[in-house]
C-alpha positions in Angstrom: 56.5 -6.7 -14.4 57.2 -3.0 -14.6 56.9 -0.9 -11.5 55.0 2.4 -12.1 57.1 5.5 -11.8 56.4 7.6 -8.7 54.4 10.3 -10.5 52.0 7.7 -11.9 51.8 6.0 -8.5 50.8 9.3 -6.9 48.2 10.0 -9.5 46.7 6.6 -9.1 46.6 6.9 -5.4 45.0 10.4 -5.6 42.4 9.0 -8.0 41.6 6.1 -5.7 41.2 8.4 -2.7 39.0 10.7 -4.6 36.8 7.9 -5.7 36.6 6.6 -2.2 35.5 10.0 -1.0 32.9 10.2 -3.8 31.5 6.9 -2.8 31.3 7.9 0.9 29.5 11.1 -0.1 27.1 9.2 -2.3 26.3 6.8 0.5 25.7 9.6 2.9 23.5 11.4 0.4 21.5 8.2 -0.3 21.0 7.6 3.5 19.7 11.1 4.0 17.2 10.8 1.1 16.1 7.4 2.4 15.5 8.9 5.9 13.4 11.7 4.2 11.4 9.1 2.2 10.8 7.1 5.4 9.5 10.2 7.2 7.2 11.1 4.3 5.8 7.5 4.1 5.1 7.6 7.8 3.3 10.9 7.5 1.2 9.5 4.6 0.3 6.4 6.6 -0.6 8.6 9.6 -2.9 10.8 7.5 -4.5 7.9 5.7 -5.4 6.3 9.1 -7.0 9.6 10.1 -8.9 9.9 6.8 -10.2 6.4 6.6 -12.1 5.3 9.7 -12.5 1.8 11.0 -15.4 1.0 8.6 -13.2 2.1 5.6 -10.3 -0.2 6.5 -10.4 -1.8 3.0 -9.1 1.5 1.6 -6.1 1.4 3.8 -5.4 -2.2 2.7 -5.6 -1.0 -1.0 -2.8 1.5 -0.1 -0.8 -1.4 1.4 -1.4 -0.3 5.0 -2.3 -3.2 7.3 -5.5 -2.2 9.2 -6.3 -3.7 12.5 -9.5 -5.7 12.6 
């Protein structure tokens, strides 16, 4: 088996480190967007509960929000 020459080894190592950094950035970005989505969904749920009173609980259930009986 041939051992890569040192220049190729350095290029491969640099590429691997760059891809690792890209993956970490993508994960951080995804987590940030998921947090924003979670906050928006909570706000929508809160508003729906204000809009639909107890006698309109079936509308909450149609939205996928479990209403207390």
